[in-house]
C-alpha positions in Angstrom: 25.6 -7.6 -13.6 24.7 -5.1 -10.9 21.5 -5.8 -9.1 18.7 -3.2 -9.4 15.6 -2.8 -7.5 13.7 -3.5 -10.7 15.3 -7.0 -10.8 14.1 -7.5 -7.1 10.6 -6.5 -7.8 10.5 -8.9 -10.8 11.6 -11.8 -8.8 8.9 -10.9 -6.3 6.4 -11.0 -9.0 7.7 -14.1 -10.6 7.6 -16.0 -7.2 4.0 -14.7 -6.4 5.4 -13.1 -3.2 3.2 -10.9 -1.1 6.1 -8.7 0.2 9.6 -7.7 -0.5 11.9 -6.4 2.2 15.2 -4.5 1.7 17.3 -4.2 4.9 20.9 -3.3 4.7 23.4 -4.9 5.4 21.4 -8.3 4.6 19.8 -10.2 1.8 16.7 -8.9 0.1 14.0 -11.1 1.5 10.5 -12.1 0.1 7.5 -13.2 2.0 5.6 -16.0 0.4 2.6 -17.4 2.4 4.0 -15.9 5.7 7.3 -17.6 5.1 10.6 -15.8 4.4 12.8 -16.5 1.5 16.4 -14.9 1.3 17.4 -14.0 -2.1 21.0 -15.2 -1.4 21.8 -15.2 -5.0 21.7 -11.4 -5.1 24.3 -11.1 -2.4 24.1 -8.9 0.8 22.8 -5.5 0.0 25.1 -2.8 1.4 23.8 0.5 2.8 25.0 2.6 0.0 23.4 0.3 -2.5 20.1 0.2 -0.8 20.2 4.0 -0.6 20.8 4.3 -4.3 18.1 1.7 -5.4 15.3 3.2 -3.0 16.0 6.8 -3.6 15.7 6.1 -7.3 12.0 5.3 -6.9 11.2 8.8 -5.5 10.4 12.0 -7.4 12.1 15.1 -6.3 9.1 16.2 -4.1 8.9 12.9 -2.5 12.7 12.8 -1.9 12.4 16.1 -0.1 9.4 14.7 2.0 11.5 11.6 2.8 14.7 13.5 4.0 12.5 15.7 6.2 10.4 13.0 7.7 12.7 10.0 7.6 9.9 7.8 6.2 7.5 7.9 3.1 4.7 5.7 1.8 4.4 5.6 -2.1 2.5 3.5 -4.7 4.7 2.3 -7.7 3.9 0.5 -10.9 6.2 -1.9 -12.4 5.7 -4.8 -14.9 1.9 -4.4 -14.7 1.9 -4.8 -11.0 1.2 -2.1 -8.3 3.4 -2.0 -5.3 2.8 -0.2 -2.0 6.1 0.8 -0.5 7.1 2.1 2.9 10.7 3.6 2.7 12.3 4.4 5.9 15.6 5.0 7.7 16.8 2.1 9.7 19.6 3.0 12.1 21.9 4.6 9.6 20.8 3.0 6.3 17.6 3.2 4.3 15.4 0.2 4.2 12.0 -0.5 2.6 9.0 -2.9 2.7 7.2 -3.6 -0.6 3.7 -5.0 -0.7 2.3 -6.5 -3.9 -1.2 -5.2 -4.6 -3.3 -7.7 -6.4 -4.6 -6.7 -9.9 -8.1 -7.9 -9.2 -10.0 -6.9 -5.8 -11.6 -9.8 -4.1 -15.1 -9.5 -2.9 -16.4 -10.1 0.6 -17.1 -13.9 -0.2 -13.8 -14.5 -1.6 -12.1 -13.1 1.5 -14.5 -15.0 3.9 -15.5 -11.9 5.6 -18.3 -11.9 8.1 -21.8 -10.7 6.7 -21.6 -7.5 8.6 -18.9 -6.2 6.2 -21.5 -5.9 3.6 -23.3 -3.3 5.5 -20.2 -1.1 5.9 -20.8 0.6 2.6 -24.3 1.8 3.5 -23.2 3.7 6.6 -23.7 7.5 6.5 -21.8 8.1 9.7 -19.8 6.6 12.2 -16.1 5.3 12.5 -14.8 1.8 11.6 -11.4 0.8 12.5 -9.3 -1.9 10.8 -6.3 -3.1 13.1 -4.1 -6.0 13.1 -0.7 -7.4 12.3 1.0 -7.2 8.7 -0.5 -9.6 6.2 -3.8 -10.3 8.0 -6.0 -8.6 5.3 -6.6 -4.9 6.4 -5.7 -3.5 3.0 -7.8 -6.4 1.1 -10.8 -5.8 3.4 -10.8 -2.1 2.9 -10.5 -2.4 -0.8 -13.5 -4.7 -0.9 -15.5 -2.1 0.8 -14.3 0.6 -1.6 -15.3 -1.6 -4.5 -18.6 -2.2 -3.0 -19.2 1.3 -2.6 -18.0 1.8 -6.1 -20.5 -1.0 -7.7 -23.6 -0.1 -5.7 -23.6 3.6 -4.8 -22.9 7.2 -6.1 -20.8 8.9 -3.6 -18.0 11.3 -3.3 -15.0 9.2 -1.8 -12.0 10.6 -0.1 -9.1 8.1 0.1 -5.9 8.6 2.3 -4.0 5.7 0.7 -3.3 6.4 -3.0 -2.5 2.7 -3.6 -5.9 1.1 -3.0 -7.7 2.6 -5.8 -5.6 1.6 -8.5 -7.5 -1.0 -10.1 -11.1 0.1 -9.3 -13.0 0.7 -12.4 -15.2 3.8 -11.8 -18.8 3.3 -12.0 -22.0 5.1 -10.9 -20.3 8.4 -11.2 -18.1 7.7 -8.0 -15.6 10.4 -7.5 -12.4 9.3 -6.1 -10.1 11.7 -4.5 -6.4 11.0 -3.5 -4.5 12.3 -0.7 -0.8 11.7 -0.3 -0.5 13.1 3.3 -1.8 10.6 6.0 -5.1 11.8 7.6 -5.1 12.1 11.3 -8.1 11.6 13.4 -8.4 15.3 14.6 -8.1 16.3 11.0 -11.1 14.1 9.9 -13.5 16.2 12.2 -12.6 19.3 10.2 -12.6 18.0 6.7 -14.9 19.7 4.1 -18.6 18.1 4.3 -18.2 17.8 0.4 -16.9 14.4 1.0 -19.6 11.8 1.6 -17.3 9.0 2.7 -13.9 8.9 4.2 -11.7 5.8 4.1 -8.3 5.6 5.6 -5.9 2.9 6.5 -3.5 3.1 9.5 -0.7 0.5 9.3 
């Protein structure tokens, strides 16, 4: 039976992987507890197969954006799980990195974050940078801050990553504004003051 991207995503879910990587021509690969597992049973994914599978995830508008920019970040729901997907052109083929987003957002204590993180949601101005290699907790930390704002404050919040707010249940009349296009630093300086807090994730 012909492999589909949905089959690969289901395997990633079943094995509780953190990431799924599609790079042609090679095996689809899972990252589980920072170790790579090659899905040899699915065979080597050829460039034409990866292109067909990955482009099927995009809407017409997203496909146009991808072909113009050679890269795109999207959120995708499958089998009750949220995926953050970066699709890109790798040499002459199309590849992708899938990050599985947990259904429940962990709090500061569960993430073993320093106490200073608990003060970030109280700031009214300033710039906080989250940097580090893949898999070190940037998204999880930012999601914990967003959820803390959601639970304790009434703010108008602008997010530049649509996948982070999927499982946040709105409370205290918090308004979440999604932006598909990445926000650059010079643009932040000219944003409408209507937004009280801006959270953005640079990968």
